[in-house]
N, C-alpha and C positions, 0 to 999 in steps of 0.2 A: 306190387311196388307203387307207391303213391307218386303222383305228378306234382304234388304240392309240398308245402313245408309248414311247420309250426315254429314257434319261437318260445324260448324260455325267458325272454326279455333281453338276452344278449346274443345267444347262438341261434342259428337256423338248424332245425331238426327235421330229418327225413326218416323214413322207416328204419334205415340202417346206418345213417351217417349223422354226424354233428359237424356243422361248419362254424368254427369259432375264430375270432380275431387272433392274430399271432401274439402269443405271450412274449413279453420282453426277454424272458430267460431263453426261450426257443430261438428268437432271432440272434441273440448274442451267442448261443451255442453253435448255431449253424455258421455264423461269421467267424467263429474261432476254430472251426473244424472239430468240434467236440460232439459227442453222442449223448443223447438223453434216453433213459430207459423206456419212455412212453412213445418211442418212434418205432415204426416198422423197420425191419433190418436193413432195408435199402432206401430209407428216408434219411437225409434229403437227396433228391435227384438234382441234376444241374439246374433245372428251372426253379426248384425250391430255393436253391442257393441265391439265384438272382433276385427272387422275390424277398427273401430275408434281408438282403442288402438294401433293397428298395425300401422296405418297411422301416429298417433301422435309420435310413437317411431321411425318411419322410414319415415322422410319427403320426401325422394325421391319417395316414393310410391304415392305421389300426382301428379306425372308427367303424361305425355301423355299416357304412357303404364302402368299406375298403377291402383289404386283403385278408383272407381267412385260411386256416388249415382245415383239411378234411380228416376227420377222425372216424374210425369204425366204432359204432356205439357198442357192439358186442365185446370188443377187446380194449377200447380206449386208446388204441394205437393211432398215431398220426400217419396217414397213408398218402398224403398229397396236399396240394394247395389250390385255391381258387379265389378269384377276386375281381371286383369291379374297379375300373380306372375312372374314379370319380373326380370331378363333377361331370354331369352330362353336358354335351355340347349340342345345343339346339334340340334338346329332347332325346338325344341318343347317347348311350353309354356302352363302352366296350368292356369285355371281360376276357380273362385268360384262366387256364386250369391245367393241372397235371396230376396224374396218379402214378405212384411208383410201380415198377414192373411186377413186383410180387402180388399186387392187388388188381392188376388189369384183367379184363375178361369176366369180371364179376358184376358189371353194370354200375359200378360206383360213379364213374365219370358222368354218364348221362343223368343219373339220379342227382348228383351234386349240381350239375348245370341246370336241370329243370328247377331246382329249388332256388338257385341264385337268380335265374331269369325271372321267376315268379316274384321273388322279393324285389328285384329292381323295378319291375313293372308296377309294383304296389306304390312306388313313389310318384307323387303328382308331377314331378319334374322329368319323368322318363316316359317316352312314347315308344321307344325302340331300343332293343338290346342287340349287340352284334359281337362277332368274333371273327378273326381271320385265321386261316389255316392253309398250309401248303397242300395242294391237291394230291401230291404223292403220299402224304400222311393219311392213308385210307382209314386207319383206326380213328383218328381225330375227326375226319369227315363224318364217319358213322356215328360218333358220339354226338356231334351237333345235329345230325339228322334225327337220331333217336330222341334227342331232347326237344325236337320240334322246330328247330331253326331251318331256314331255307337259304340256298345259295342266292345271292343278290347281284354280285358283280365280281369280275376278276380284276385284281389290282397287282400288276406285275407278276410276281411268282406266287401270289396268294389269291385265295378266293374268300370274299367276305360273305359270311352267313349272317342272317338277321332273323328276328322274330317276324312272324307273318302279320297279315292285317289284324289290327286290333278291333275286333268286332265289339260294338256296343260301347266303345270308349271314345270320347271326343278327342281328336288330335289337337295339336297346338294351333292349327288354323281354323278350328271349329268344325272340321269335317270328321265324320266317323271313319275310323280305319286310316290306312295309308295308301 
């Protein structure tokens, strides 16, 4: 399994996944409680419904650095969502993700996170990528660890994970790493 991604000009591609912007028809269907044939049987999950509402209310979040669906390349089925909360703040951007229960345990979440993090870090305006998770959500903690993020701080009921030191890349203050 690759730690990187390629792009076809619009979508991010990994060995097994396609990360594409939410199509208008999909956000509309989710928000109307309709089903589409190219969705996994348990898509959308609750988090996907929240993101579909967000995307519909904020059309700019469909852009290159916005919210994406996670598709299995082998089947073409939508199995989750992932996205950046753009724009970066002082060189830092947050992201969120979710994979439906029927596709968990296959390594899709860390594969998608690695691709999205690599993509975010390819932007000259991003020095750090982070996500927050409840420590009791051990599966999500493991996803972030497998994707190469490290716990940085506890914030109330959550732990903030972030990318590690950026070797060989000058930070915003001219220093290498963080």
